[in-house]
MITORTI-684501 format. One record per residue (C-alpha): x negated, y, z negated; residue in one letter; residue number from 1. Coordinates in steps of 0.1 Angstrom, whole numbers, plus 5000, padded with zeros to 4 digits. Example, Ala and Ser with C-alpha at 12.3 -4.5 7.8 and 13.67 -1.06 7.14 Angstrom:
+------+------+------+------+------+
:   xx :   yy :   zz : resn : resi :
+------+------+------+------+------+
: 4877 : 4955 : 4922 :    a :    1 :
: 4863 : 4989 : 4929 :    s :    2 :
+------+------+------+------+------+
***
This chain:
+------+------+------+------+------+
:   xx :   yy :   zz : resn : resi :
+------+------+------+------+------+
: 5004 : 4997 : 5003 :    m :    1 :
: 4990 : 5034 : 5006 :    d :    2 :
: 4974 : 5046 : 4978 :    p :    3 :
: 4992 : 5081 : 4980 :    s :    4 :
: 5030 : 5066 : 4978 :    w :    5 :
: 5010 : 5045 : 4945 :    e :    6 :
: 5003 : 5077 : 4931 :    k :    7 :
: 5038 : 5089 : 4937 :    l :    8 :
: 5056 : 5060 : 4927 :    k :    9 :
: 5044 : 5060 : 4886 :    n :   10 :
: 5049 : 5106 : 4891 :    e :   11 :
: 5085 : 5093 : 4896 :    l :   12 :
: 5086 : 5069 : 4864 :    t :   13 :
: 5066 : 5089 : 4838 :    d :   14 :
: 5088 : 5128 : 4847 :    g :   15 :
: 5091 : 5158 : 4864 :    p :   16 :
: 5070 : 5165 : 4897 :    f :   17 :
: 5032 : 5180 : 4892 :    s :   18 :
: 5043 : 5199 : 4918 :    q :   19 :
: 5073 : 5216 : 4936 :    k :   20 :
: 5087 : 5195 : 4970 :    g :   21 :
: 5070 : 5171 : 4987 :    f :   22 :
: 5037 : 5172 : 4995 :    s :   23 :
: 5020 : 5185 : 5027 :    k :   24 :
: 5011 : 5145 : 5035 :    q :   25 :
: 5050 : 5137 : 5029 :    l :   26 :
: 5058 : 5159 : 5043 :    q :   27 :
: 5036 : 5149 : 5073 :    r :   28 :
: 5046 : 5108 : 5064 :    q :   29 :
: 5080 : 5125 : 5067 :    i :   30 :
: 5087 : 5143 : 5099 :    e :   31 :
: 5061 : 5112 : 5116 :    n :   32 :
: 5090 : 5081 : 5112 :    k :   33 :
: 5119 : 5108 : 5121 :    m :   34 :
: 5102 : 5116 : 5153 :    d :   35 :
: 5096 : 5082 : 5164 :    k :   36 :
: 5133 : 5067 : 5155 :    q :   37 :
: 5141 : 5099 : 5182 :    s :   38 :
: 5120 : 5090 : 5205 :    k :   39 :
: 5135 : 5052 : 5200 :    l :   40 :
: 5172 : 5059 : 5196 :    f :   41 :
: 5161 : 5083 : 5228 :    r :   42 :
: 5145 : 5056 : 5255 :    n :   43 :
: 5179 : 5029 : 5243 :    r :   44 :
: 5200 : 5061 : 5255 :    s :   45 :
: 5182 : 5061 : 5288 :    y :   46 :
: 5180 : 5025 : 5293 :    r :   47 :
: 5222 : 5018 : 5284 :    l :   48 :
: 5228 : 5052 : 5304 :    a :   49 :
: 5211 : 5038 : 5331 :    g :   50 :
: 5225 : 4999 : 5329 :    a :   51 :
: 5268 : 5016 : 5328 :    w :   52 :
: 5251 : 5038 : 5367 :    c :   53 :
: 5245 : 5006 : 5379 :    i :   54 :
: 5273 : 4990 : 5374 :    m :   55 :
: 5302 : 5019 : 5384 :    l :   56 :
: 5279 : 5017 : 5415 :    l :   57 :
: 5280 : 4976 : 5417 :    v :   58 :
: 5318 : 4983 : 5413 :    f :   59 :
: 5326 : 5012 : 5437 :    s :   60 :
: 5310 : 4992 : 5462 :    f :   61 :
: 5325 : 4957 : 5462 :    i :   62 :
: 5357 : 4980 : 5453 :    g :   63 :
: 5369 : 4959 : 5421 :    l :   64 :
: 5399 : 4981 : 5403 :    n :   65 :
: 5377 : 4990 : 5374 :    w :   66 :
: 5381 : 4972 : 5342 :    t :   67 :
: 5362 : 4974 : 5308 :    p :   68 :
: 5333 : 4950 : 5302 :    i :   69 :
: 5343 : 4929 : 5279 :    t :   70 :
: 5373 : 4919 : 5297 :    e :   71 :
: 5351 : 4917 : 5341 :    s :   72 :
: 5320 : 4904 : 5341 :    v :   73 :
: 5311 : 4900 : 5377 :    v :   74 :
: 5282 : 4875 : 5391 :    s :   75 :
: 5262 : 4871 : 5416 :    f :   76 :
: 5280 : 4846 : 5438 :    e :   77 :
: 5307 : 4865 : 5429 :    d :   78 :
: 5298 : 4895 : 5442 :    t :   79 :
: 5283 : 4873 : 5471 :    a :   80 :
: 5314 : 4856 : 5480 :    v :   81 :
: 5333 : 4891 : 5478 :    h :   82 :
: 5310 : 4908 : 5506 :    l :   83 :
: 5310 : 4880 : 5527 :    s :   84 :
: 5355 : 4885 : 5529 :    n :   85 :
: 5347 : 4923 : 5528 :    q :   86 :
: 5325 : 4915 : 5564 :    k :   87 :
: 5354 : 4892 : 5579 :    a :   88 :
: 5380 : 4918 : 5575 :    i :   89 :
: 5358 : 4942 : 5597 :    v :   90 :
: 5349 : 4914 : 5622 :    i :   91 :
: 5395 : 4907 : 5616 :    q :   92 :
: 5402 : 4942 : 5628 :    e :   93 :
: 5380 : 4950 : 5656 :    q :   94 :
: 5391 : 4918 : 5675 :    v :   95 :
: 5417 : 4927 : 5703 :    v :   96 :
: 5454 : 4916 : 5699 :    i :   97 :
: 5458 : 4888 : 5731 :    t :   98 :
: 5498 : 4883 : 5722 :    e :   99 :
: 5513 : 4896 : 5752 :    p :  100 :
: 5534 : 4928 : 5753 :    t :  101 :
: 5569 : 4925 : 5763 :    p :  102 :
: 5573 : 4942 : 5804 :    v :  103 :
: 5609 : 4968 : 5799 :    k :  104 :
: 5603 : 4989 : 5830 :    s :  105 :
: 5625 : 4977 : 5857 :    v :  106 :
: 5614 : 4978 : 5898 :    l :  107 :
: 5636 : 4977 : 5923 :    l :  108 :
: 5620 : 4969 : 5956 :    i :  109 :
: 5631 : 4970 : 5988 :    g :  110 :
: 5617 : 4949 : 6019 :    l :  111 :
: 5616 : 4952 : 6055 :    r :  112 :
: 5619 : 4919 : 6080 :    t :  113 :
: 5608 : 4930 : 6118 :    d :  114 :
: 5624 : 4900 : 6145 :    l :  115 :
: 5631 : 4898 : 6178 :    k :  116 :
: 5657 : 4874 : 6197 :    s :  117 :
: 5657 : 4864 : 6234 :    k :  118 :
: 5689 : 4878 : 6255 :    n :  119 :
: 5679 : 4856 : 6285 :    e :  120 :
: 5716 : 4881 : 6296 :    k :  121 :
: 5697 : 4911 : 6289 :    s :  122 :
: 5680 : 4928 : 6314 :    i :  123 :
: 5657 : 4939 : 6283 :    f :  124 :
: 5647 : 4902 : 6279 :    g :  125 :
: 5646 : 4905 : 6232 :    e :  126 :
: 5663 : 4927 : 6215 :    l :  127 :
: 5641 : 4944 : 6185 :    s :  128 :
: 5661 : 4943 : 6150 :    y :  129 :
: 5651 : 4943 : 6112 :    s :  130 :
: 5668 : 4925 : 6085 :    e :  131 :
: 5665 : 4942 : 6046 :    y :  132 :
: 5663 : 4931 : 6012 :    r :  133 :
: 5660 : 4942 : 5975 :    s :  134 :
: 5643 : 4930 : 5943 :    l :  135 :
: 5650 : 4939 : 5914 :    m :  136 :
: 5613 : 4929 : 5886 :    i :  137 :
: 5618 : 4934 : 5849 :    t :  138 :
: 5606 : 4910 : 5822 :    g :  139 :
: 5612 : 4879 : 5814 :    a :  140 :
: 5643 : 4873 : 5782 :    v :  141 :
: 5630 : 4838 : 5766 :    n :  142 :
: 5592 : 4850 : 5779 :    d :  143 :
: 5573 : 4881 : 5773 :    p :  144 :
: 5545 : 4868 : 5790 :    a :  145 :
: 5566 : 4865 : 5828 :    k :  146 :
: 5586 : 4885 : 5847 :    l :  147 :
: 5615 : 4874 : 5868 :    e :  148 :
: 5634 : 4884 : 5889 :    v :  149 :
: 5668 : 4897 : 5874 :    a :  150 :
: 5687 : 4904 : 5910 :    a :  151 :
: 5680 : 4895 : 5948 :    e :  152 :
: 5705 : 4900 : 5977 :    g :  153 :
: 5703 : 4919 : 6014 :    s :  154 :
: 5708 : 4959 : 6021 :    g :  155 :
: 5688 : 4981 : 6000 :    i :  156 :
: 5701 : 4992 : 5969 :    l :  157 :
: 5692 : 5030 : 5962 :    v :  158 :
: 5698 : 5048 : 5929 :    p :  159 :
: 5714 : 5079 : 5945 :    y :  160 :
: 5725 : 5113 : 5919 :    h :  161 :
: 5745 : 5089 : 5888 :    q :  162 :
: 5756 : 5060 : 5918 :    n :  163 :
: 5737 : 5029 : 5934 :    f :  164 :
: 5740 : 5033 : 5973 :    w :  165 :
: 5732 : 5005 : 5995 :    k :  166 :
: 5720 : 5009 : 6031 :    i :  167 :
: 5725 : 4982 : 6054 :    e :  168 :
: 5725 : 4972 : 6097 :    p :  169 :
: 5754 : 4963 : 6110 :    i :  170 :
: 5748 : 4952 : 6149 :    t :  171 :
: 5785 : 4966 : 6176 :    i :  172 :
: 5779 : 4944 : 6212 :    e :  173 :
: 5799 : 4957 : 6242 :    d :  174 :
: 5799 : 4941 : 6272 :    k :  175 :
: 5763 : 4943 : 6278 :    a :  176 :
: 5754 : 4970 : 6254 :    n :  177 :
: 5737 : 4962 : 6222 :    t :  178 :
: 5739 : 4984 : 6193 :    y :  179 :
: 5720 : 4982 : 6155 :    h :  180 :
: 5726 : 5006 : 6133 :    y :  181 :
: 5725 : 5014 : 6099 :    l :  182 :
: 5755 : 5023 : 6074 :    t :  183 :
: 5751 : 5043 : 6038 :    a :  184 :
: 5776 : 5037 : 6014 :    y :  185 :
: 5784 : 5041 : 5980 :    k :  186 :
: 5774 : 5007 : 5966 :    a :  187 :
: 5809 : 5011 : 5945 :    s :  188 :
: 5826 : 5010 : 5972 :    e :  189 :
: 5823 : 4987 : 5998 :    g :  190 :
: 5806 : 4986 : 6033 :    i :  191 :
: 5808 : 5022 : 6055 :    t :  192 :
: 5814 : 5010 : 6087 :    k :  193 :
: 5800 : 5039 : 6113 :    r :  194 :
: 5821 : 5051 : 6143 :    k :  195 :
: 5800 : 5042 : 6170 :    q :  196 :
: 5804 : 5047 : 6214 :    t :  197 :
: 5790 : 5034 : 6243 :    v :  198 :
: 5769 : 5055 : 6263 :    d :  199 :
: 5793 : 5072 : 6295 :    a :  200 :
: 5777 : 5059 : 6329 :    g :  201 :
: 5748 : 5031 : 6316 :    v :  202 :
: 5747 : 5001 : 6330 :    l :  203 :
: 5731 : 4981 : 6296 :    e :  204 :
: 5718 : 5004 : 6269 :    s :  205 :
: 5700 : 4984 : 6232 :    m :  206 :
: 5697 : 5006 : 6202 :    h :  207 :
: 5679 : 4996 : 6170 :    n :  208 :
: 5670 : 5017 : 6138 :    e :  209 :
: 5648 : 5008 : 6114 :    k :  210 :
: 5642 : 5020 : 6085 :    l :  211 :
: 5608 : 5032 : 6070 :    v :  212 :
: 5610 : 5051 : 6037 :    f :  213 :
: 5642 : 5051 : 6012 :    a :  214 :
: 5636 : 5071 : 5986 :    g :  215 :
: 5665 : 5086 : 5958 :    n :  216 :
: 5675 : 5115 : 5980 :    q :  217 :
: 5662 : 5110 : 6012 :    y :  218 :
: 5653 : 5088 : 6041 :    v :  219 :
: 5627 : 5073 : 6072 :    s :  220 :
: 5645 : 5062 : 6103 :    i :  221 :
: 5630 : 5051 : 6134 :    h :  222 :
: 5654 : 5051 : 6165 :    e :  223 :
: 5647 : 5027 : 6193 :    n :  224 :
: 5661 : 5030 : 6229 :    d :  225 :
: 5661 : 5008 : 6256 :    d :  226 :
: 5688 : 5021 : 6287 :    k :  227 :
: 5688 : 5013 : 6321 :    w :  228 :
: 5710 : 5043 : 6342 :    s :  229 :
: 5709 : 5036 : 6380 :    g :  230 :
: 5679 : 5014 : 6390 :    n :  231 :
: 5651 : 5028 : 6367 :    q :  232 :
: 5653 : 5012 : 6324 :    p :  233 :
: 5642 : 5040 : 6307 :    g :  234 :
: 5624 : 5032 : 6270 :    h :  235 :
: 5626 : 5062 : 6242 :    y :  236 :
: 5612 : 5061 : 6207 :    e :  237 :
: 5624 : 5090 : 6178 :    k :  238 :
: 5612 : 5095 : 6144 :    i :  239 :
: 5638 : 5113 : 6115 :    w :  240 :
: 5642 : 5120 : 6078 :    t :  241 :
: 5677 : 5126 : 6068 :    k :  242 :
: 5693 : 5127 : 6028 :    t :  243 :
: 5710 : 5093 : 6026 :    i :  244 :
: 5743 : 5111 : 6035 :    e :  245 :
: 5730 : 5116 : 6070 :    q :  246 :
: 5722 : 5086 : 6077 :    v :  247 :
: 5759 : 5070 : 6086 :    n :  248 :
: 5757 : 5109 : 6113 :    n :  249 :
: 5742 : 5109 : 6147 :    p :  250 :
: 5711 : 5123 : 6149 :    t :  251 :
: 5713 : 5143 : 6183 :    n :  252 :
: 5720 : 5178 : 6161 :    k :  253 :
: 5699 : 5198 : 6140 :    a :  254 :
: 5720 : 5196 : 6113 :    e :  255 :
: 5720 : 5159 : 6107 :    n :  256 :
: 5685 : 5158 : 6101 :    t :  257 :
: 5661 : 5174 : 6075 :    i :  258 :
: 5628 : 5196 : 6087 :    s :  259 :
: 5595 : 5200 : 6072 :    l :  260 :
: 5604 : 5233 : 6069 :    e :  261 :
: 5631 : 5223 : 6046 :    k :  262 :
: 5616 : 5208 : 6023 :    i :  263 :
: 5579 : 5222 : 6018 :    f :  264 :
: 5584 : 5261 : 6039 :    n :  265 :
: 5558 : 5282 : 6050 :    n :  266 :
: 5535 : 5255 : 6039 :    q :  267 :
: 5541 : 5232 : 6066 :    a :  268 :
: 5551 : 5258 : 6089 :    t :  269 :
: 5506 : 5264 : 6089 :    q :  270 :
: 5500 : 5229 : 6088 :    a :  271 :
: 5516 : 5219 : 6124 :    i :  272 :
: 5500 : 5256 : 6130 :    a :  273 :
: 5466 : 5242 : 6121 :    q :  274 :
: 5475 : 5207 : 6136 :    l :  275 :
: 5487 : 5228 : 6172 :    q :  276 :
: 5448 : 5240 : 6177 :    d :  277 :
: 5433 : 5209 : 6162 :    q :  278 :
: 5448 : 5179 : 6184 :    v :  279 :
: 5439 : 5183 : 6219 :    p :  280 :
: 5466 : 5179 : 6243 :    a :  281 :
: 5470 : 5154 : 6273 :    p :  282 :
: 5489 : 5155 : 6301 :    q :  283 :
: 5523 : 5130 : 6289 :    s :  284 :
: 5525 : 5158 : 6262 :    m :  285 :
: 5561 : 5176 : 6258 :    i :  286 :
: 5558 : 5211 : 6252 :    k :  287 :
: 5561 : 5228 : 6217 :    d :  288 :
: 5572 : 5191 : 6197 :    e :  289 :
: 5554 : 5195 : 6171 :    l :  290 :
: 5574 : 5215 : 6158 :    t :  291 :
: 5585 : 5199 : 6121 :    g :  292 :
: 5617 : 5185 : 6126 :    n :  293 :
: 5602 : 5147 : 6138 :    s :  294 :
: 5585 : 5135 : 6102 :    w :  295 :
: 5584 : 5103 : 6083 :    t :  296 :
: 5574 : 5093 : 6054 :    i :  297 :
: 5548 : 5065 : 6057 :    s :  298 :
: 5533 : 5044 : 6033 :    r :  299 :
: 5496 : 5047 : 6028 :    s :  300 :
: 5475 : 5021 : 5999 :    q :  301 :
: 5501 : 5027 : 5971 :    g :  302 :
: 5514 : 5055 : 5982 :    q :  303 :
: 5541 : 5079 : 6004 :    w :  304 :
: 5524 : 5101 : 6026 :    i :  305 :
: 5545 : 5129 : 6051 :    p :  306 :
: 5537 : 5128 : 6089 :    k :  307 :
: 5548 : 5150 : 6115 :    v :  308 :
: 5555 : 5136 : 6149 :    a :  309 :
: 5539 : 5146 : 6183 :    e :  310 :
: 5569 : 5138 : 6216 :    t :  311 :
: 5551 : 5128 : 6244 :    i :  312 :
: 5560 : 5108 : 6272 :    d :  313 :
: 5545 : 5077 : 6287 :    t :  314 :
: 5562 : 5080 : 6318 :    t :  315 :
: 5588 : 5096 : 6336 :    s :  316 :
: 5614 : 5072 : 6319 :    y :  317 :
: 5597 : 5066 : 6285 :    a :  318 :
: 5590 : 5083 : 6260 :    t :  319 :
: 5571 : 5077 : 6226 :    s :  320 :
: 5551 : 5095 : 6198 :    y :  321 :
: 5522 : 5101 : 6176 :    i :  322 :
: 5522 : 5105 : 6141 :    l :  323 :
: 5490 : 5134 : 6124 :    h :  324 :
: 5490 : 5126 : 6086 :    p :  325 :
: 5500 : 5164 : 6067 :    l :  326 :
: 5470 : 5177 : 6037 :    p :  327 :
: 5497 : 5177 : 6009 :    f :  328 :
: 5515 : 5156 : 5988 :    s :  329 :
: 5552 : 5153 : 5985 :    l :  330 :
: 5572 : 5165 : 5961 :    p :  331 :
: 5594 : 5147 : 5931 :    e :  332 :
: 5622 : 5156 : 5949 :    s :  333 :
: 5610 : 5136 : 5976 :    v :  334 :
: 5596 : 5108 : 5961 :    v :  335 :
: 5594 : 5096 : 5918 :    s :  336 :
: 5568 : 5077 : 5904 :    y :  337 :
: 5544 : 5074 : 5926 :    d :  338 :
: 5513 : 5072 : 5911 :    k :  339 :
: 5493 : 5039 : 5910 :    l :  340 :
: 5478 : 5038 : 5872 :    a :  341 :
: 5447 : 5017 : 5887 :    l :  342 :
: 5427 : 5030 : 5915 :    t :  343 :
: 5426 : 5013 : 5945 :    w :  344 :
: 5398 : 5000 : 5944 :    e :  345 :
: 5403 : 4986 : 5911 :    q :  346 :
: 5435 : 4969 : 5929 :    i :  347 :
: 5416 : 4952 : 5955 :    v :  348 :
: 5392 : 4937 : 5930 :    q :  349 :
: 5417 : 4921 : 5915 :    a :  350 :
: 5436 : 4910 : 5949 :    q :  351 :
: 5417 : 4911 : 5978 :    p :  352 :
: 5442 : 4903 : 6000 :    q :  353 :
: 5465 : 4933 : 5986 :    a :  354 :
: 5481 : 4956 : 6011 :    i :  355 :
: 5504 : 4977 : 5989 :    d :  356 :
: 5510 : 4979 : 5953 :    a :  357 :
: 5532 : 5000 : 5930 :    a :  358 :
: 5531 : 5007 : 5891 :    s :  359 :
: 5558 : 5015 : 5867 :    s :  360 :
: 5556 : 5056 : 5853 :    p :  361 :
: 5558 : 5032 : 5816 :    d :  362 :
: 5522 : 5007 : 5829 :    g :  363 :
: 5532 : 4986 : 5819 :    d :  364 :
: 5538 : 4965 : 5850 :    m :  365 :
: 5520 : 4968 : 5886 :    i :  366 :
: 5531 : 4945 : 5917 :    a :  367 :
: 5506 : 4940 : 5943 :    i :  368 :
: 5521 : 4928 : 5975 :    i :  369 :
: 5497 : 4914 : 6007 :    t :  370 :
: 5506 : 4898 : 6042 :    a :  371 :
: 5525 : 4868 : 6026 :    d :  372 :
: 5530 : 4876 : 5990 :    k :  373 :
: 5544 : 4901 : 5963 :    l :  374 :
: 5526 : 4893 : 5927 :    y :  375 :
: 5536 : 4914 : 5897 :    a :  376 :
: 5509 : 4912 : 5866 :    y :  377 :
: 5522 : 4929 : 5834 :    p :  378 :
: 5497 : 4959 : 5825 :    l :  379 :
: 5478 : 4961 : 5787 :    v :  380 :
: 5462 : 4996 : 5781 :    n :  381 :
: 5457 : 4999 : 5821 :    n :  382 :
: 5442 : 4969 : 5829 :    q :  383 :
: 5461 : 4939 : 5847 :    i :  384 :
: 5475 : 4913 : 5825 :    g :  385 :
: 5475 : 4876 : 5838 :    k :  386 :
: 5500 : 4869 : 5870 :    l :  387 :
: 5535 : 4867 : 5860 :    a :  388 :
: 5554 : 4871 : 5891 :    l :  389 :
: 5549 : 4853 : 5924 :    q :  390 :
: 5573 : 4860 : 5954 :    v :  391 :
: 5571 : 4846 : 5991 :    d :  392 :
: 5572 : 4870 : 6017 :    l :  393 :
: 5583 : 4871 : 6054 :    h :  394 :
: 5568 : 4871 : 6079 :    d :  395 :
: 5566 : 4904 : 6090 :    n :  396 :
: 5578 : 4922 : 6060 :    e :  397 :
: 5573 : 4953 : 6048 :    s :  398 :
: 5577 : 4972 : 6016 :    m :  399 :
: 5604 : 5007 : 6022 :    v :  400 :
: 5609 : 5012 : 5987 :    m :  401 :
: 5597 : 5010 : 5947 :    a :  402 :
: 5622 : 5027 : 5920 :    q :  403 :
: 5617 : 5024 : 5885 :    w :  404 :
: 5633 : 5030 : 5856 :    a :  405 :
: 5623 : 5036 : 5817 :    t :  406 :
: 5624 : 5015 : 5795 :    a :  407 :
: 5659 : 5037 : 5784 :    k :  408 :
: 5682 : 5030 : 5816 :    y :  409 :
: 5669 : 4993 : 5823 :    a :  410 :
: 5692 : 4974 : 5811 :    n :  411 :
: 5722 : 4997 : 5827 :    n :  412 :
: 5696 : 4987 : 5864 :    w :  413 :
: 5701 : 4950 : 5857 :    v :  414 :
: 5739 : 4958 : 5853 :    v :  415 :
: 5745 : 4976 : 5883 :    e :  416 :
: 5714 : 4952 : 5900 :    g :  417 :
: 5733 : 4923 : 5893 :    k :  418 :
: 5764 : 4934 : 5902 :    r :  419 :
: 5755 : 4944 : 5941 :    y :  420 :
: 5732 : 4921 : 5949 :    l :  421 :
: 5741 : 4884 : 5961 :    k :  422 :
+------+------+------+------+------+
***
């Protein structure tokens, strides 16, 4: 024992201290003891605080709810399993859902088949005519991965204003004369046949009208006339654009057709003037026949485009025309929903034999046409899905109409389609 402590002990037993207060030596000893205890306490506090911080970081990282340490002990294995599960969740979120999305749009497509029949009694030998059919394509009721033809029938079924109209060919024969006309009528009222008379003084004639385009307001029609007058046959071709209600009216009057200027105003006038300066006029060109009164709407790589007709004389008893593309797009009043969701290059990549295509404004369906097939696919995020429908096409069959109903009107169209297409 320290001698100073022995001396202090003896003094305590003998009576009062010989000095007032603590001695300097004792004071230093007490202060040293207190300083050691303080340092020990601080070190333990720092270590404990550090441990708590580490625990908080672990709990926040692994996403556990905080509970007192006495109630929840997290082992290394538990943490590893939890982190593995977290990784699995992240991977699962990155997987693209491949389940088929139901197609809600409706495609009403009009098709024309060009035919020829031999007639031994006719001076002209072959008779040209066309047949038409409409297909209504939408998502299959019982299988969201498939598309189906909900309705199909003859003629071209056209949505016009608040009703459906039909455009159909009719044939009138009178002795040696054969006329293939188009007629348009409200589908709910039944067919309306045109009143037509043959040309007086003509030995034999054949007339054929061919639908080139059908929109929800306008149509384009090619006319072909073969006439035998006196001892000379004549062949005449023309092309016109009309409203649907004008289909039943003869085209020999200007009020029964729609000129380019009526739709495009000065834009058409300027385009025609430029064409007249650029296009060299052959000797067979009929003067002032590039007027804009004769024009059509043609199909090109999944899009409707306007073309103006320039009439030419091929012989003294024949006229025809050549078409010139116009440098502007058709307005929505003429064609609606006429924009492809994919580029033409993407379509050809999916179907190398593609000659035409149409895609829905809702972006959920695309139809691709080849020379002998119609292929329909669902669209998902502007990507072509698996083949959902295939329809065989006839020889010389092409598309003259593509009308779309969005999901809001789809059910209505299917009901009307089943009623009028049989």
